[in-house]
Structures are given as C-alpha cells and as structure tokens.
C-alpha positions as CSV (number, residue, x, y, z in Angstrom):
1,X,73.6,127.5,68.7
2,X,73.9,124.0,67.2
3,X,77.7,124.0,67.5
4,X,77.4,125.1,71.1
5,X,75.1,122.2,71.9
6,X,77.4,119.7,70.0
7,X,80.4,121.1,71.8
8,X,78.8,120.9,75.2
9,X,77.6,117.4,74.5
10,X,81.1,116.2,73.4
11,X,82.7,118.0,76.3
12,X,80.2,116.4,78.7
13,X,80.9,112.9,77.3
14,X,84.6,113.4,77.6
15,X,84.4,114.8,81.1
16,X,82.1,111.9,82.2
17,X,84.5,109.4,80.7
18,X,87.6,110.9,82.3
19,X,85.9,111.3,85.7
20,X,84.5,107.8,85.6
21,X,88.0,106.3,84.8
22,X,89.5,108.4,87.6
23,X,86.9,107.1,90.1
24,X,87.4,103.5,88.9
25,X,91.2,103.8,89.3
26,X,90.9,105.2,92.8
27,X,88.4,102.4,93.8
28,X,90.8,99.8,92.3
29,X,93.7,101.1,94.3
30,X,91.6,100.9,97.5
31,X,90.6,97.3,96.6
32,X,94.2,96.3,96.0
33,X,95.2,97.7,99.4
34,X,92.3,95.8,101.1
35,X,93.2,92.6,99.3
36,X,96.9,93.0,100.2
37,X,95.9,93.4,103.9
38,X,93.7,90.4,103.7
39,X,96.4,88.2,102.2
40,X,98.9,89.4,104.8
41,X,96.4,88.6,107.6
42,X,95.8,85.1,106.1
43,X,99.5,84.4,106.1
44,X,99.7,85.2,109.8
45,X,96.8,82.8,110.6
46,X,97.9,80.1,108.2
47,X,100.4,78.2,110.4
48,X,97.7,77.8,113.1
49,X,95.3,76.2,110.7
50,X,97.9,73.8,109.3
51,X,99.2,72.9,112.8
C-alpha cells in the first residue's frame, strides 16, 4: 500500500510537471504570435508618426 501511494505521488508530480510545461509552452506560442502581430501593426503606423 505504501508503494502504491509513493507511485501515485511520483506519477502525479510528473504528470503535473509535464502538463504545466505543455500549458506554458502553448501560452508562450500564443504570446509570441500576439507580439508579432503588434510589431507588424506598429511598423505599418510608424511612417505616419515620423512624418
């Protein structure tokens, strides 16, 4: 029973870590896409501000 508890605890920690990293990676990709769009939009507006 103790080994079962230890195995489930270790498995839970590993699963939580892998799931957390996957969620962080997905959020990072979305943030990079948002920033790329913002930079692209800024370059379109930039000549008007300088002019």
